[in-house]
Phi, psi and omega in degrees: 000128180292144180256151178302147181297130175292128184094346181268344186259069183239016186288327180250174178064026179295338183296344181292345179271354185262111176267091190294324181298323181266358183054051182225136171255105191258127177240101182281169179261063182240012179196165171272122184265109178284167178309328181299327178292315186293322178289322178295319179295322178295320177297313182298314181296322178294313181297325183262011176052048178268113179282165183296337179296339180265006177282132175237085184261134180306137183306328182290339180239002181297319179296319179296316180301324180285319182296320181280357173095006182298311181296324184291322181291345177262006171116356179289126182256010179296128179299140182231133176272122183234071183294337183255007177293125182099356177231303179269339180201167174237117186295161188294137178243132174273123186256108182224353177201179183300320183295315180290326176296317178297320180294319181295312182289330177292318181295315180291321177300315178296323179297317180295317180295320180291320182300322183249006175052050186284347182298336181266001183264151175287155180298336180275355181294133181304324180294316181292322177298316180296316181295317179297320177297315182294318179298321179298316180291317179298322176298319178297320179296323176295318178297326180302320184298314183274343182263329189244323199287332187060037178206196175248166180214176177219147176221152178200152179223152183211137173262152181226132180286343178201162174202138179051043177066018177253134176280151180146182178249117181248140177242128173243137182223142177214148176215138181214151176222163180251033183280209189272347179085167184297314186297313180294324178297314182291324177294320179295328178271005176059041173283126188284151170064029174244111188237349181229164178296322179295317178297326179293316178297315181300322179292319186288340181264006178273135181303138178074358173278130177212144177264008177289134177289144174293133185289133174240017181291150172294123182295343178263003181298142181267139180279127177274127179304145184296336181263009181280132180269341177224163178282112183284352184263353180087171187285346187261001180251128177291134182232167173221153185288321183201156172280136178225099180270007181296128187249356181166195185270331178074005185286330177297318178295321178298316178298321178297317181294320179299316179292316183297319185255018173055049179260194177223141186220140173225130178237129177237139173205124182064236183258014183235152177222143173244129175243127176248118184269183186285003172257356182091001180289137178258129177227129178259151176213161178262141181259126180295317181246077181292164180223155176291160177088196183225139175232134181228130180231134186227136173230127180229141169270103188290346175294339176294337179301323183284344183273357182277137177271126180304140179293135180268143179296149180292170181299319180294320179294320178298317179297318179295318179297320179295320178298317180295322179295318181296323179291329180277000000 
């Protein structure tokens, strides 16, 4: 049975780094800190109003923490040179509205394309198909934060030239929010027979399950700009606060990608965690120190993208294509 990645399981228990008596958030150099740690730490620091002045980061990793944007989202205004941002990593984005969610998924999407140089690949190339699928799911996860969580979130991605003594290109991605979590969300939407955090996670990773309300908006309703202080359309025109193209949670697709590309996934919400290993096995566990909101951590060996055989069209599709060719 595969074991969770050491250093990958940092989504919960972030409070152990907070020395409250000394008003210090201490990050020692005793482990490799994956993106999941940094987003969880950002959430914890935000919830506990810890400014960057109270950060005590080991000198050997202080530069890295600054480069990926951890210090900056907590208020540090020191200029940082990031020559590899968008290629080797995607710096941390604070997710609090549609604009920041779009910026986060765009930055990570561009990083993935640059990392694998997909611009030169055909649309039918397995690598490009995998990247497009992954970008779509990551975009959905960003939308979840601003559409579902009722809180703020953070996301970050990092590429690795090796891991666990294995050569290859590894991508780690994490996103976390301090919202209400899956269970409270499903209860608010009156989803039946969901009573625990584990049941909520299990429900959310099932295909076609979504906690998004069915839209009853007027399709002709006008969107009011987010910075508008009054309704510019007058009292007789139906309006809406924002466009929301979010269609669901996207977690079922994420689980499919992890299994297909032999990755590793951890989802935490409340007091429950789901770990999906590189064989596709699902294992649930209880978290002693649960947290509000949702945390998702993903690790993929992107070299697996190249090992996929493109799907061949079915016999019926081939026959139809041949008929079309003969007619033309």
